[in-house]
N, CA, C and O atoms as CSV, one atom per row, in Angstrom:
chain,resi,resn,atom,element,x,y,z
A,1,UNK,N,N,100.711,101.528,90.200
A,1,UNK,CA,C,101.331,101.519,91.188
A,1,UNK,C,C,102.763,101.213,90.436
A,1,UNK,O,O,102.776,100.159,89.799
A,2,UNK,N,N,103.831,101.903,90.425
A,2,UNK,CA,C,105.093,101.270,89.963
A,2,UNK,C,C,106.004,100.857,90.816
A,2,UNK,O,O,105.759,101.090,92.000
A,3,UNK,N,N,107.023,100.291,90.552
A,3,UNK,CA,C,108.152,99.724,91.674
A,3,UNK,C,C,108.688,100.859,92.572
A,3,UNK,O,O,108.990,100.553,93.726
A,4,UNK,N,N,108.845,102.199,92.149
A,4,UNK,CA,C,109.678,103.046,92.389
A,4,UNK,C,C,108.351,103.775,93.851
A,4,UNK,O,O,108.591,104.306,94.935
A,5,UNK,N,N,106.960,103.429,93.122
A,5,UNK,CA,C,106.399,104.001,94.453
A,5,UNK,C,C,106.116,103.039,95.707
A,5,UNK,O,O,105.725,103.550,96.756
A,6,UNK,N,N,106.309,101.658,95.611
A,6,UNK,CA,C,106.049,100.658,96.375
A,6,UNK,C,C,107.165,101.113,97.252
A,6,UNK,O,O,107.036,101.366,98.450
A,7,UNK,N,N,108.372,101.206,96.505
A,7,UNK,CA,C,109.655,101.552,97.238
A,7,UNK,C,C,109.635,103.056,97.633
A,7,UNK,O,O,110.246,103.085,98.701
A,8,UNK,N,N,109.365,103.934,97.415
A,8,UNK,CA,C,108.967,105.151,98.710
A,8,UNK,C,C,108.205,105.200,100.097
A,8,UNK,O,O,108.446,105.752,101.170
A,9,UNK,N,N,106.731,104.032,99.416
A,9,UNK,CA,C,106.386,104.130,100.284
A,9,UNK,C,C,106.915,102.990,101.631
A,9,UNK,O,O,106.648,103.364,102.774
A,10,UNK,N,N,107.479,101.950,101.496
A,10,UNK,CA,C,108.203,101.678,102.175
A,10,UNK,C,C,109.197,102.558,103.255
A,10,UNK,O,O,109.059,102.579,104.478
A,11,UNK,N,N,110.092,103.179,102.571
A,11,UNK,CA,C,111.041,103.980,102.879
A,11,UNK,C,C,110.463,104.931,103.379
A,11,UNK,O,O,111.125,105.417,104.295
A,12,UNK,N,N,109.697,105.333,103.231
A,12,UNK,CA,C,108.675,106.743,104.113
A,12,UNK,C,C,108.477,106.081,105.508
A,12,UNK,O,O,108.306,106.731,106.540
A,13,UNK,N,N,108.509,104.950,105.448
A,13,UNK,CA,C,108.071,104.458,107.206
A,13,UNK,C,C,109.518,104.877,108.391
A,13,UNK,O,O,110.654,105.070,107.957
A,14,UNK,N,N,109.200,104.944,109.734
A,14,UNK,CA,C,110.688,105.408,110.244
A,14,UNK,C,C,111.578,104.212,110.543
A,14,UNK,O,O,111.290,103.140,111.074
A,15,UNK,N,N,112.859,104.716,110.015
A,15,UNK,CA,C,114.034,103.854,110.343
A,15,UNK,C,C,113.919,102.684,109.497
A,15,UNK,O,O,114.651,101.737,109.782
A,16,UNK,N,N,112.939,102.545,108.261
A,16,UNK,CA,C,113.020,101.495,107.406
A,16,UNK,C,C,114.333,101.907,106.285
A,16,UNK,O,O,114.722,103.017,105.923
A,17,UNK,N,N,114.858,100.405,105.884
A,17,UNK,CA,C,116.233,100.489,105.122
A,17,UNK,C,C,115.999,99.823,103.970
A,17,UNK,O,O,114.975,99.143,104.045
A,18,UNK,N,N,116.642,99.752,102.782
A,18,UNK,CA,C,116.562,98.918,101.490
A,18,UNK,C,C,117.671,98.370,101.705
A,18,UNK,O,O,118.695,99.029,101.884
A,19,UNK,N,N,117.629,96.998,101.719
A,19,UNK,CA,C,118.539,95.834,101.415
A,19,UNK,C,C,118.287,95.029,100.206
A,19,UNK,O,O,117.551,95.340,99.270
A,20,UNK,N,N,119.000,93.938,100.340
A,20,UNK,CA,C,118.439,92.547,98.923
A,20,UNK,C,C,118.367,91.306,100.104
A,20,UNK,O,O,119.007,91.150,101.144
A,21,UNK,N,N,117.186,90.422,99.393
A,21,UNK,CA,C,117.496,88.839,99.825
A,21,UNK,C,C,117.032,88.057,98.598
A,21,UNK,O,O,116.065,88.452,97.948
A,22,UNK,N,N,117.538,87.229,98.355
A,22,UNK,CA,C,117.092,86.116,97.264
A,22,UNK,C,C,117.045,86.973,96.041
A,22,UNK,O,O,116.162,86.696,95.230
A,23,UNK,N,N,117.987,88.140,95.724
A,23,UNK,CA,C,118.686,88.771,94.556
A,23,UNK,C,C,117.370,89.749,94.386
A,23,UNK,O,O,117.523,90.467,93.397
A,24,UNK,N,N,116.135,89.982,95.055
A,24,UNK,CA,C,115.659,91.482,95.195
A,24,UNK,C,C,115.587,92.220,96.430
A,24,UNK,O,O,115.987,91.925,97.556
A,25,UNK,N,N,114.921,93.369,95.933
A,25,UNK,CA,C,115.003,94.440,97.108
A,25,UNK,C,C,114.146,94.394,98.019
A,25,UNK,O,O,112.965,94.284,97.691
A,26,UNK,N,N,114.540,94.472,99.516
A,26,UNK,CA,C,113.593,94.285,100.872
A,26,UNK,C,C,113.641,95.453,101.155
A,26,UNK,O,O,114.386,96.308,100.674
A,27,UNK,N,N,112.476,95.616,102.332
A,27,UNK,CA,C,112.653,96.582,103.090
A,27,UNK,C,C,112.932,96.289,104.362
A,27,UNK,O,O,112.235,95.312,104.639
A,28,UNK,N,N,113.612,96.623,105.347
A,28,UNK,CA,C,113.750,96.352,106.564
A,28,UNK,C,C,113.448,97.265,107.820
A,28,UNK,O,O,113.758,98.422,107.534
A,29,UNK,N,N,112.951,97.163,109.119
A,29,UNK,CA,C,112.998,97.678,110.377
A,29,UNK,C,C,113.784,97.074,111.394
A,29,UNK,O,O,113.543,95.962,111.864
A,30,UNK,N,N,114.816,97.882,111.765
A,30,UNK,CA,C,115.135,96.825,113.223
A,30,UNK,C,C,115.665,95.682,112.348
A,30,UNK,O,O,114.994,94.702,112.673
A,31,UNK,N,N,116.578,95.313,111.358
A,31,UNK,CA,C,116.851,94.300,110.841
A,31,UNK,C,C,115.978,93.202,110.163
A,31,UNK,O,O,116.353,92.293,109.422
A,32,UNK,N,N,114.611,93.532,110.632
A,32,UNK,CA,C,113.559,92.703,109.830
A,32,UNK,C,C,112.983,93.028,108.880
A,32,UNK,O,O,112.527,94.171,108.832
A,33,UNK,N,N,112.813,92.130,107.807
A,33,UNK,CA,C,112.089,92.550,106.492
A,33,UNK,C,C,110.342,92.824,107.189
A,33,UNK,O,O,109.801,92.493,108.244
A,34,UNK,N,N,109.978,93.443,106.201
A,34,UNK,CA,C,108.538,94.049,106.322
A,34,UNK,C,C,107.872,93.640,104.853
A,34,UNK,O,O,106.827,93.035,104.615
A,35,UNK,N,N,108.778,94.146,104.043
A,35,UNK,CA,C,108.050,94.109,102.652
A,35,UNK,C,C,109.481,94.011,101.675
A,35,UNK,O,O,110.563,94.564,101.873
A,36,UNK,N,N,109.117,93.208,100.686
A,36,UNK,CA,C,110.067,92.902,99.212
A,36,UNK,C,C,109.457,93.722,97.839
A,36,UNK,O,O,108.467,94.445,97.728
A,37,UNK,N,N,110.285,93.375,97.037
A,37,UNK,CA,C,109.592,93.981,95.951
A,37,UNK,C,C,110.251,93.316,94.805
A,37,UNK,O,O,111.470,93.153,94.863
A,38,UNK,N,N,109.443,92.824,93.546
A,38,UNK,CA,C,109.950,91.965,92.312
A,38,UNK,C,C,110.184,90.380,92.620
A,38,UNK,O,O,111.178,89.755,92.250
A,39,UNK,N,N,109.194,89.891,93.294
A,39,UNK,CA,C,109.469,88.482,93.385
A,39,UNK,C,C,107.879,88.166,93.860
A,39,UNK,O,O,107.420,88.477,94.959
A,40,UNK,N,N,107.364,87.682,93.104
A,40,UNK,CA,C,108.211,86.538,92.377
A,40,UNK,C,C,108.403,87.000,91.102
A,40,UNK,O,O,108.969,86.201,90.356
A,41,UNK,N,N,108.000,88.387,90.493
A,41,UNK,CA,C,108.293,88.814,89.263
A,41,UNK,C,C,108.228,90.279,89.557
A,41,UNK,O,O,107.892,90.906,90.561
A,42,UNK,N,N,108.667,90.644,88.334
A,42,UNK,CA,C,108.581,92.388,88.650
A,42,UNK,C,C,107.347,92.854,88.693
A,42,UNK,O,O,107.306,94.053,88.969
A,43,UNK,N,N,106.417,92.389,88.535
A,43,UNK,CA,C,104.838,92.822,88.531
A,43,UNK,C,C,104.456,93.029,90.057
A,43,UNK,O,O,103.447,93.648,90.397
A,44,UNK,N,N,105.384,92.436,90.976
A,44,UNK,CA,C,104.678,91.948,92.371
A,44,UNK,C,C,105.203,92.661,93.526
A,44,UNK,O,O,105.981,93.435,92.970
A,45,UNK,N,N,105.244,92.784,94.153
A,45,UNK,CA,C,105.662,93.363,95.731
A,45,UNK,C,C,104.926,92.047,96.527
A,45,UNK,O,O,104.188,91.221,95.990
A,46,UNK,N,N,105.334,92.085,97.953
A,46,UNK,CA,C,105.266,91.497,99.220
A,46,UNK,C,C,104.958,92.120,100.770
A,46,UNK,O,O,105.908,92.563,101.414
A,47,UNK,N,N,103.856,92.132,101.226
A,47,UNK,CA,C,104.051,93.048,102.279
A,47,UNK,C,C,103.997,91.681,103.416
A,47,UNK,O,O,103.472,90.631,103.044
A,48,UNK,N,N,104.491,91.788,104.588
A,48,UNK,CA,C,104.732,90.842,105.378
A,48,UNK,C,C,103.500,90.863,106.754
A,48,UNK,O,O,104.113,91.176,107.775
A,49,UNK,N,N,102.087,90.642,107.040
A,49,UNK,CA,C,100.710,90.890,107.509
A,49,UNK,C,C,100.936,89.524,108.313
A,49,UNK,O,O,101.599,88.550,107.957
A,50,UNK,N,N,100.347,89.677,109.271
A,50,UNK,CA,C,99.672,88.522,110.366
A,50,UNK,C,C,98.333,88.088,109.229
A,50,UNK,O,O,97.797,88.660,108.280
A,51,UNK,N,N,98.154,86.723,109.939
A,51,UNK,CA,C,97.098,85.967,108.766
A,51,UNK,C,C,95.540,86.643,108.998
A,51,UNK,O,O,94.582,86.405,108.262
A,52,UNK,N,N,95.517,87.396,109.999
A,52,UNK,CA,C,94.308,88.037,110.006
A,52,UNK,C,C,94.106,89.108,109.053
A,52,UNK,O,O,93.265,89.189,108.157
A,53,UNK,N,N,95.190,90.069,109.460
A,53,UNK,CA,C,95.321,91.248,108.407
A,53,UNK,C,C,95.362,90.928,107.056
A,53,UNK,O,O,95.182,91.695,106.110
A,54,UNK,N,N,95.651,89.557,107.032
A,54,UNK,CA,C,95.837,89.256,105.342
A,54,UNK,C,C,94.265,88.981,104.664
A,54,UNK,O,O,93.859,89.208,103.524
A,55,UNK,N,N,93.887,88.664,105.311
A,55,UNK,CA,C,92.509,88.096,105.120
A,55,UNK,C,C,91.632,89.214,104.535
A,55,UNK,O,O,90.910,89.294,103.541
A,56,UNK,N,N,92.109,90.387,105.941
A,56,UNK,CA,C,91.155,91.835,105.738
A,56,UNK,C,C,91.683,92.448,104.179
A,56,UNK,O,O,90.765,92.853,103.466
A,57,UNK,N,N,92.963,92.533,103.662
A,57,UNK,CA,C,93.551,92.975,102.659
A,57,UNK,C,C,92.813,91.987,101.035
A,57,UNK,O,O,92.462,92.335,99.908
A,58,UNK,N,N,92.870,90.862,101.682
A,58,UNK,CA,C,92.380,89.928,100.318
A,58,UNK,C,C,91.081,90.202,100.473
A,58,UNK,O,O,90.724,90.507,99.335
A,59,UNK,N,N,89.796,90.313,101.454
A,59,UNK,CA,C,88.345,90.871,101.103
A,59,UNK,C,C,88.357,92.108,100.684
A,59,UNK,O,O,87.361,92.418,100.031
A,60,UNK,N,N,89.539,93.329,100.913
A,60,UNK,CA,C,89.391,94.848,100.758
A,60,UNK,C,C,89.937,94.753,99.258
A,60,UNK,O,O,89.361,95.640,98.627
A,61,UNK,N,N,90.490,94.304,98.729
A,61,UNK,CA,C,91.033,94.358,97.217
A,61,UNK,C,C,91.676,92.706,96.732
A,61,UNK,O,O,92.869,92.475,96.924
A,62,UNK,N,N,90.955,91.857,96.235
A,62,UNK,CA,C,91.253,90.601,95.487
A,62,UNK,C,C,91.700,90.701,94.522
A,62,UNK,O,O,92.157,89.716,93.942
A,63,UNK,N,N,91.732,91.960,93.983
A,63,UNK,CA,C,92.319,92.362,92.564
A,63,UNK,C,C,93.811,92.088,92.693
A,63,UNK,O,O,94.461,91.291,92.016
A,64,UNK,N,N,94.281,92.933,93.742
A,64,UNK,CA,C,95.280,93.506,94.558
A,64,UNK,C,C,96.320,92.988,95.347
A,64,UNK,O,O,97.491,93.366,95.391
A,65,UNK,N,N,95.463,91.581,96.308
A,65,UNK,CA,C,96.172,90.954,97.046
A,65,UNK,C,C,96.183,89.939,96.984
A,65,UNK,O,O,95.079,89.730,96.481
A,66,UNK,N,N,96.821,88.611,97.180
A,66,UNK,CA,C,96.649,87.697,97.285
A,66,UNK,C,C,98.028,87.048,98.002
A,66,UNK,O,O,99.016,87.712,98.316
A,67,UNK,N,N,97.825,85.230,98.238
A,67,UNK,CA,C,98.507,84.845,99.180
A,67,UNK,C,C,99.646,84.528,98.305
A,67,UNK,O,O,99.575,84.300,97.098
A,68,UNK,N,N,100.886,84.539,99.161
A,68,UNK,CA,C,102.217,83.815,98.388
A,68,UNK,C,C,102.015,82.501,98.732
A,68,UNK,O,O,101.183,82.000,99.489
A,69,UNK,N,N,103.034,81.932,97.966
A,69,UNK,CA,C,102.855,80.047,97.824
A,69,UNK,C,C,103.098,79.691,99.125
A,69,UNK,O,O,103.709,80.248,100.037
A,70,UNK,N,N,102.386,78.455,99.019
A,70,UNK,CA,C,102.665,77.904,100.358
A,70,UNK,C,C,102.910,78.238,102.053
A,70,UNK,O,O,102.338,79.241,102.481
A,71,UNK,N,N,103.484,77.676,102.719
A,71,UNK,CA,C,103.725,78.063,103.882
A,71,UNK,C,C,103.930,79.325,104.471
A,71,UNK,O,O,103.644,79.693,105.610
A,72,UNK,N,N,104.625,80.129,103.268
A,72,UNK,CA,C,104.932,81.586,103.491
A,72,UNK,C,C,103.353,82.228,103.477
A,72,UNK,O,O,102.847,82.515,104.562
A,73,UNK,N,N,102.625,82.434,102.275
A,73,UNK,CA,C,101.242,82.255,102.362
A,73,UNK,C,C,100.425,82.285,103.239
A,73,UNK,O,O,99.685,83.230,103.514
A,74,UNK,N,N,100.493,81.158,103.801
A,74,UNK,CA,C,99.823,80.942,105.004
A,74,UNK,C,C,100.122,81.538,106.325
A,74,UNK,O,O,99.227,81.810,107.125
A,75,UNK,N,N,101.465,81.756,106.572
A,75,UNK,CA,C,101.796,82.561,107.793
A,75,UNK,C,C,101.585,84.306,107.357
A,75,UNK,O,O,102.080,85.258,107.960
A,76,UNK,N,N,100.762,84.351,106.218
A,76,UNK,CA,C,100.965,86.105,106.377
A,76,UNK,C,C,101.344,86.545,105.171
A,76,UNK,O,O,100.576,87.356,104.654
A,77,UNK,N,N,102.779,86.100,104.272
A,77,UNK,CA,C,103.229,87.256,103.315
A,77,UNK,C,C,101.869,87.198,101.985
A,77,UNK,O,O,101.143,86.314,101.532
A,78,UNK,N,N,102.001,88.180,101.819
A,78,UNK,CA,C,101.087,88.668,101.067
A,78,UNK,C,C,101.346,89.341,99.687
A,78,UNK,O,O,101.671,90.526,99.764
A,79,UNK,N,N,101.263,88.802,98.434
A,79,UNK,CA,C,101.891,89.368,97.250
A,79,UNK,C,C,100.881,90.618,96.784
A,79,UNK,O,O,99.671,90.583,97.007
A,80,UNK,N,N,101.427,91.527,96.229
A,80,UNK,CA,C,100.740,92.703,96.058
A,80,UNK,C,C,100.939,92.889,94.435
A,80,UNK,O,O,102.036,93.049,93.901
A,81,UNK,N,N,99.729,92.840,93.780
A,81,UNK,CA,C,99.826,93.085,92.261
A,81,UNK,C,C,99.823,94.471,91.790
A,81,UNK,O,O,98.910,95.224,91.450
A,82,UNK,N,N,101.130,94.605,91.864
A,82,UNK,CA,C,101.621,96.668,91.665
A,82,UNK,C,C,100.834,97.275,90.839
A,82,UNK,O,O,100.524,98.406,91.212
A,83,UNK,N,N,100.212,96.795,89.437
A,83,UNK,CA,C,99.355,97.362,88.555
A,83,UNK,C,C,97.760,97.389,89.373
A,83,UNK,O,O,97.143,98.413,89.079
A,84,UNK,N,N,97.270,96.785,89.993
A,84,UNK,CA,C,96.072,96.500,90.595
A,84,UNK,C,C,96.169,97.565,91.866
A,84,UNK,O,O,95.349,98.462,91.673
A,85,UNK,N,N,96.634,97.687,92.648
A,85,UNK,CA,C,97.041,98.148,93.903
A,85,UNK,C,C,96.720,99.771,94.140
A,85,UNK,O,O,97.619,100.525,93.769
A,86,UNK,N,N,95.700,100.297,94.639
A,86,UNK,CA,C,95.563,101.811,95.051
A,86,UNK,C,C,96.528,102.131,96.156
A,86,UNK,O,O,96.749,101.376,97.103
A,87,UNK,N,N,97.017,103.160,95.993
A,87,UNK,CA,C,98.329,104.023,96.770
A,87,UNK,C,C,98.022,103.835,98.454
A,87,UNK,O,O,98.752,103.393,99.341
A,88,UNK,N,N,96.540,104.395,98.499
A,88,UNK,CA,C,95.808,104.477,99.999
A,88,UNK,C,C,95.900,102.830,101.060
A,88,UNK,O,O,96.140,102.665,102.256
A,89,UNK,N,N,95.657,102.074,100.198
A,89,UNK,CA,C,95.375,100.889,100.497
A,89,UNK,C,C,96.771,100.024,100.472
A,89,UNK,O,O,96.771,99.007,101.165
A,90,UNK,N,N,97.699,100.270,99.895
A,90,UNK,CA,C,99.191,99.608,99.982
A,90,UNK,C,C,99.831,100.173,101.219
A,90,UNK,O,O,100.651,99.589,101.927
A,91,UNK,N,N,99.256,101.635,101.422
A,91,UNK,CA,C,99.658,102.509,102.280
A,91,UNK,C,C,99.488,101.609,103.816
A,91,UNK,O,O,100.395,101.174,104.525
A,92,UNK,N,N,98.186,101.528,103.998
A,92,UNK,CA,C,98.098,100.959,105.045
A,92,UNK,C,C,98.408,99.567,105.021
A,92,UNK,O,O,98.302,99.122,106.164
A,93,UNK,N,N,98.753,98.680,104.188
A,93,UNK,CA,C,99.036,97.271,104.253
A,93,UNK,C,C,100.539,97.387,104.828
A,93,UNK,O,O,100.899,96.819,105.859
A,94,UNK,N,N,101.450,98.280,103.943
A,94,UNK,CA,C,102.626,98.432,104.492
A,94,UNK,C,C,102.939,98.817,105.808
A,94,UNK,O,O,103.883,98.260,106.369
A,95,UNK,N,N,102.191,99.818,106.471
A,95,UNK,CA,C,102.369,100.631,107.529
A,95,UNK,C,C,101.798,98.981,108.909
A,95,UNK,O,O,102.353,98.875,110.003
A,96,UNK,N,N,100.699,97.999,108.438
A,96,UNK,CA,C,100.763,97.452,109.200
A,96,UNK,C,C,101.939,96.226,109.194
A,96,UNK,O,O,102.376,95.641,110.185
A,97,UNK,N,N,102.247,96.055,108.036
A,97,UNK,CA,C,103.605,95.140,107.936
A,97,UNK,C,C,104.716,95.230,108.683
A,97,UNK,O,O,105.446,94.375,109.186
A,98,UNK,N,N,104.733,97.010,108.671
A,98,UNK,CA,C,106.138,97.611,109.226
A,98,UNK,C,C,105.838,97.278,110.895
A,98,UNK,O,O,106.533,96.548,111.603
A,99,UNK,N,N,104.647,97.997,111.298
A,99,UNK,CA,C,104.269,97.431,112.746
A,99,UNK,C,C,104.513,96.176,112.656
A,99,UNK,O,O,105.741,96.227,112.720
A,100,UNK,N,N,104.269,95.089,112.556
A,100,UNK,CA,C,104.470,93.669,113.003
A,100,UNK,C,C,105.958,93.104,113.330
A,100,UNK,O,O,106.287,92.175,114.067
A,101,UNK,N,N,106.802,94.041,112.477
A,101,UNK,CA,C,108.314,93.329,112.783
A,101,UNK,C,C,109.362,94.621,113.727
A,101,UNK,O,O,110.295,94.434,114.508
A,102,UNK,N,N,108.785,95.787,113.291
A,102,UNK,CA,C,109.023,97.117,114.142
A,102,UNK,C,C,109.766,96.526,115.513
A,102,UNK,O,O,109.353,95.459,115.966
A,103,UNK,N,N,110.854,97.217,116.167
A,103,UNK,CA,C,111.359,97.099,117.354
A,103,UNK,C,C,110.005,97.787,118.403
A,103,UNK,O,O,109.355,98.737,117.965
A,104,UNK,N,N,109.742,97.286,119.572
A,104,UNK,CA,C,108.821,97.618,120.046
A,104,UNK,C,C,109.028,99.477,120.614
A,104,UNK,O,O,108.145,100.327,120.498
A,105,UNK,N,N,110.080,99.653,121.065
A,105,UNK,CA,C,110.512,101.300,121.471
A,105,UNK,C,C,109.905,101.813,120.185
A,105,UNK,O,O,108.871,102.473,120.294
A,106,UNK,N,N,110.486,101.565,118.793
A,106,UNK,CA,C,110.131,102.431,118.057
A,106,UNK,C,C,108.356,102.765,118.031
A,106,UNK,O,O,107.675,103.789,118.091
A,107,UNK,N,N,108.040,101.111,117.894
A,107,UNK,CA,C,106.475,101.248,117.863
A,107,UNK,C,C,105.502,102.221,118.928
A,107,UNK,O,O,104.518,102.935,118.741
A,108,UNK,N,N,106.273,101.874,120.072
A,108,UNK,CA,C,105.950,102.869,121.048
A,108,UNK,C,C,106.231,104.204,121.290
A,108,UNK,O,O,105.877,104.723,122.349
A,109,UNK,N,N,106.967,104.966,120.234
A,109,UNK,CA,C,107.565,106.352,120.081
A,109,UNK,C,C,106.693,106.727,119.210
A,109,UNK,O,O,106.066,107.708,119.611
A,110,UNK,N,N,106.337,106.309,118.031
A,110,UNK,CA,C,105.415,106.553,117.019
A,110,UNK,C,C,104.049,106.386,117.654
A,110,UNK,O,O,103.181,107.089,117.137
A,111,UNK,N,N,103.716,105.716,118.525
A,111,UNK,CA,C,102.171,105.331,119.168
A,111,UNK,C,C,102.318,106.946,120.043
A,111,UNK,O,O,101.557,107.826,119.640
A,112,UNK,N,N,102.986,107.191,120.851
A,112,UNK,CA,C,103.135,108.216,121.738
A,112,UNK,C,C,103.401,109.830,121.022
A,112,UNK,O,O,103.304,110.855,121.697
A,113,UNK,N,N,103.678,109.824,119.840
A,113,UNK,CA,C,103.658,111.106,119.254
A,113,UNK,C,C,102.513,111.192,118.421
A,113,UNK,O,O,102.210,112.239,117.849
A,114,UNK,N,N,101.816,110.069,118.321
A,114,UNK,CA,C,100.385,110.218,117.562
A,114,UNK,C,C,99.491,110.678,118.689
A,114,UNK,O,O,98.815,111.693,118.524
A,115,UNK,N,N,99.442,110.032,119.776
A,115,UNK,CA,C,98.380,110.453,121.134
A,115,UNK,C,C,98.878,112.145,121.222
A,115,UNK,O,O,98.113,113.070,121.495
A,116,UNK,N,N,99.987,112.245,120.992
A,116,UNK,CA,C,100.278,114.073,121.848
A,116,UNK,C,C,99.820,114.372,120.531
A,116,UNK,O,O,98.712,114.812,120.837
A,117,UNK,N,N,99.867,114.454,119.262
A,117,UNK,CA,C,99.329,115.073,118.136
A,117,UNK,C,C,97.458,114.951,118.217
A,117,UNK,O,O,96.597,115.762,117.875
A,118,UNK,N,N,97.374,113.847,118.702
A,118,UNK,CA,C,95.364,113.893,119.303
A,118,UNK,C,C,95.444,114.918,120.278
A,118,UNK,O,O,94.656,115.844,120.085
A,119,UNK,N,N,96.166,115.008,121.256
A,119,UNK,CA,C,95.547,115.725,122.315
A,119,UNK,C,C,95.702,117.213,122.000
A,119,UNK,O,O,94.965,117.944,122.661
A,120,UNK,N,N,96.461,117.766,121.179
A,120,UNK,CA,C,96.609,118.859,120.864
A,120,UNK,C,C,95.765,119.583,120.297
A,120,UNK,O,O,96.045,120.747,120.008
């Protein structure tokens, strides 16, 4: 995965925008960060997961996912090694991170449209 692929996955999510935080790109929905790129270095991205979600990805692909340093990592900030991560796995992690911070109305709209598609 290249940085542009990470960026495309993040920006493909509903109402996601790119901004900047601490001199590196971040991705937000409803003003809240769900992912960053280029920290701690250009070889990594970060997804903001819940600790139980983080544990899942650490088990599924330990070569691609690792805890961020310190309290950030213990709270769910999960580093993504771009060279190691598979697109589908990162897409799943990115969607979870997005859902964790997206406004409730937006999550409800998305869930409602998915339910309607499944009933058709």
